C-alpha positions in Angstrom: 112.0 133.7 92.4 112.5 135.3 95.9 109.2 136.9 97.1 109.4 139.8 99.6 106.4 141.5 101.2 107.4 145.1 101.7 110.8 146.7 100.5 112.0 146.4 104.3 112.0 142.7 103.8 114.6 142.8 101.4 117.7 140.8 102.7 120.7 142.8 104.2 123.0 141.3 101.5 121.2 141.9 98.6 123.4 143.4 95.7 122.6 145.8 92.8 119.7 145.0 90.8 117.7 145.9 87.7 114.3 147.2 88.9 110.9 147.6 87.2 108.0 148.9 89.0 104.1 149.0 88.4 100.8 147.4 89.2 101.1 144.8 86.5 97.6 143.8 86.7 97.0 141.3 84.1 100.7 141.0 83.4 99.6 141.6 79.8 101.7 141.7 76.6 102.7 145.3 77.5 103.9 144.2 80.8 105.4 141.1 79.6 107.7 143.3 77.3 108.8 145.5 80.3 109.5 142.8 82.5 111.3 140.9 79.8 113.3 143.8 79.3 114.2 144.2 82.8 115.3 140.4 83.0 117.5 140.7 79.9 119.2 143.9 81.2 119.9 142.1 84.5 121.5 139.1 82.9 123.5 141.3 80.4 124.9 143.2 83.5 125.4 140.2 85.7 122.8 141.6 88.4 119.5 140.4 90.0 116.2 141.4 88.2 113.3 142.9 90.6 109.7 143.4 89.9 108.0 145.8 92.4 104.4 145.9 92.5 101.6 146.9 95.2 99.0 145.7 97.2 96.1 146.8 97.3 95.7 148.8 94.2 97.0 152.4 94.6 93.7 153.8 93.4 91.7 152.3 96.2 94.0 154.1 98.8 94.2 157.4 96.9 90.6 157.4 96.0 88.6 155.1 98.3 85.6 153.2 96.4 87.5 153.5 93.2 89.3 150.2 93.0 89.3 148.8 89.4 88.4 145.3 88.3 91.4 142.8 89.1 92.3 140.8 86.1 95.0 138.6 88.1 94.8 137.8 91.8 98.0 138.3 93.8 98.9 134.5 93.6 98.3 134.4 89.7 100.0 137.6 89.1 103.2 136.1 91.0 103.1 133.0 89.0 103.0 134.9 85.7 105.8 137.0 86.8 107.9 134.1 87.7 107.4 132.5 84.6 109.0 135.6 82.9 112.4 134.7 84.7 112.2 137.2 87.4 114.8 137.0 90.3 112.7 138.7 93.0 109.3 140.1 93.4 108.5 142.6 95.9 105.2 143.5 96.9 104.7 146.7 98.6 101.8 147.3 100.9 100.3 150.4 99.4 99.2 152.2 102.6 98.2 155.7 103.2 101.8 156.6 105.1 103.5 155.0 101.7 101.3 157.2 99.5 102.8 160.1 101.0 106.0 159.6 100.3 107.7 162.2 98.2 109.3 161.1 94.7 112.7 162.0 96.4 111.8 159.8 99.4 110.5 157.1 97.3 113.6 156.8 95.1 116.1 157.2 98.1 114.2 154.7 100.7 113.1 152.1 98.3 115.2 152.0 95.1 118.6 153.0 96.5 118.5 152.0 100.1 116.6 148.7 99.8 117.0 147.6 96.4 120.2 149.0 95.2 119.0 149.8 91.7 121.7 149.9 89.3 119.2 150.4 86.3 115.3 151.3 86.6 113.2 150.0 83.8 109.6 151.9 83.5 107.2 152.8 81.0 107.0 156.1 79.4 103.7 156.9 81.2 105.2 156.1 84.8 104.2 158.3 87.7 105.3 157.9 91.4 105.6 159.8 94.7 102.8 161.6 96.4 100.2 162.8 94.2 102.1 161.4 91.3 104.4 164.2 91.2 107.4 162.0 89.8 107.7 161.1 86.1 110.4 159.9 84.1 112.3 163.1 83.6 112.3 163.3 87.6 113.2 159.8 88.1 116.3 160.4 85.4 117.3 163.4 87.3 117.4 161.5 90.7 119.1 158.7 89.0 121.9 161.0 88.1 122.1 162.0 91.9 121.8 158.3 93.1 123.9 156.4 90.8 121.4 154.7 88.6 120.3 154.9 85.1 116.7 154.8 83.8 115.4 153.1 80.7 111.9 153.9 79.4 110.2 151.0 77.9 108.0 151.9 74.9 104.4 151.2 75.2 103.4 147.9 73.3 100.8 148.1 70.5 99.2 146.4 67.7 97.3 148.0 64.7 97.5 151.4 66.5 95.9 150.2 69.7 98.0 150.2 73.1 97.8 147.1 75.4 96.8 148.4 78.6 95.1 147.1 81.9 92.3 149.6 81.5 91.7 148.4 77.7 91.5 144.7 78.9 89.2 145.5 81.5 86.8 147.2 79.1 87.0 144.3 76.8 86.2 141.9 79.7 83.4 144.1 81.0 82.0 144.2 77.4 82.3 140.3 77.0 84.8 140.4 74.3 87.1 137.7 75.6 88.9 137.1 72.5 89.9 140.8 72.3 91.0 140.4 76.2 93.0 137.4 75.3 94.9 138.9 72.2 96.1 141.9 74.7 96.8 139.6 77.5 98.5 136.9 75.4 96.4 134.1 77.0 92.7 133.8 78.0 91.2 135.8 80.8 91.3 133.9 83.6 88.5 134.0 86.6 89.0 132.2 89.6 86.7 131.3 92.7 85.3 128.6 95.2 82.3 126.2 93.9 79.4 126.6 96.2 75.9 125.4 95.9 73.4 127.2 93.9 69.5 126.7 93.5 70.3 123.0 91.9 67.9 124.0 88.8 70.9 123.0 86.4 70.7 119.6 88.0 67.1 119.3 87.8 67.2 120.2 83.9 70.1 117.7 83.4 72.8 120.1 83.2 74.4 120.5 86.6 76.6 123.6 87.3 79.5 124.5 89.4 78.6 128.1 90.6 81.8 130.2 91.5 81.9 132.4 94.4 84.6 135.1 93.2 86.6 137.8 94.7 84.6 141.0 95.2 86.7 143.0 92.6 87.3 140.2 90.2 86.9 141.0 86.5 83.6 139.1 85.5 83.0 139.3 81.8 79.7 140.7 80.7 76.4 138.7 81.1 76.2 135.9 78.5 77.2 132.4 77.5 80.8 131.4 77.0 82.9 128.8 76.1 85.8 128.4 78.5 88.3 125.8 80.2 87.7 124.9 83.7 91.3 124.6 85.6 91.3 122.3 88.7 94.6 122.0 90.9 95.8 120.1 93.6 95.7 116.1 93.1 92.9 116.7 90.5 94.7 119.0 88.3 93.7 119.5 84.9 91.3 121.3 82.5 87.9 120.5 81.1 85.7 122.0 78.6 82.8 124.0 80.0 79.9 126.1 78.9 79.8 129.1 81.2 76.6 131.2 81.9 77.0 134.4 83.5 73.8 136.8 84.6 70.9 136.5 86.8 68.8 133.6 85.2 66.2 135.7 83.6 63.9 132.6 82.6 63.8 132.1 86.4 63.5 135.6 87.4 66.6 135.6 89.2 68.2 138.5 90.8 71.6 137.4 91.9 74.5 137.6 89.5 76.2 134.5 89.1 78.9 132.6 87.3 77.8 129.0 86.5 79.8 126.4 84.5 78.5 123.4 83.0 81.4 121.1 82.7 81.2 118.8 79.7 81.5 115.1 80.1 82.2 115.3 83.9 80.5 113.6 86.7 82.8 114.5 89.8 81.9 117.0 92.9 83.4 120.0 92.8 81.9 121.6 95.8 84.3 123.6 98.0 87.0 123.3 95.4 88.9 126.5 94.0 88.9 126.3 90.5 89.4 128.7 87.4 87.9 129.6 84.3 89.6 130.5 81.0 87.2 132.4 78.6 87.7 131.4 74.9 84.9 132.9 73.3 81.4 134.7 73.7 78.5 132.5 72.4 75.5 134.5 73.1 73.7 137.1 75.1 71.6 136.1 78.0 67.8 135.6 77.0 64.5 134.8 78.6 62.7 131.7 77.5 59.2 130.9 77.6 59.3 127.5 79.7 61.9 124.8 80.3 62.0 123.1 77.0 63.2 125.9 75.0 65.6 126.5 77.5 67.2 122.9 77.7 67.0 123.1 73.7 69.4 126.2 73.8 71.7 124.9 76.6 72.2 121.9 74.3 73.2 124.1 71.3 75.6 125.9 73.5 77.1 122.9 74.9 77.7 121.4 71.2 79.2 125.0 70.2 81.4 124.8 73.3 82.8 121.1 72.3 83.2 122.4 68.6 85.1 125.3 69.6 87.4 123.6 72.3 87.7 120.4 70.4 
């Protein structure tokens, strides 16, 4: 898959293409359907498929301070899109000047001049241009003028529930990682660098890997979870982990942390970038009257994690 930063980076000899546009945070089942349709149409027509997305999230530029929680970091999003068979990914820096392009300018400069779109595939709630003035009917009208067609991909739903990034964020925020996984088509993943904590876990026999996550990362609600810890590089592999998210109320903690006890693991993860794939919520955070009941509960959490992931 070719990767371009900005539509100005599209190669000069780039031919006609089938293009889909969106933030695609999460690359969930709905996104997969739209992108999959784009890839199929491109192959049927003998053209190239292009996914155009944005960085940062448009909401942060249009309404500073409103950046939503991020379900997939840029590198992960690109990997997931590539797995769907896309020929090229164009990541457009969403700047204030870009946000002021009118619907007509966006279509002319980006879709026609840069990407040479023959077909544009969008969801039926697609909006574009300054102040989101453009919608699907506007895009169809401009397509007739500039020589491309528009295909409106229907939203994907199950049991009457439409899959969307907003819905998945609400699931993660509530700690319902099973529902999030059902909409994503895979477990919700949280990535970060392992940093040193207070060493309390080590003192009680359960050393944890403390993750420093991205400021906008979609972190599940406080509680204890069964998860897979994913390592990359020369140590690539996955390990079962019991993950605690919260402030360590038994120790009167104040800083919210993500701590993973990796089952049957004795290595050193400090400084390593790892990911957590959340499988199930085990319980809420609790305050224990002393170390012994806390350790007893952690043992139960570990055994439940082992059973769930076995």
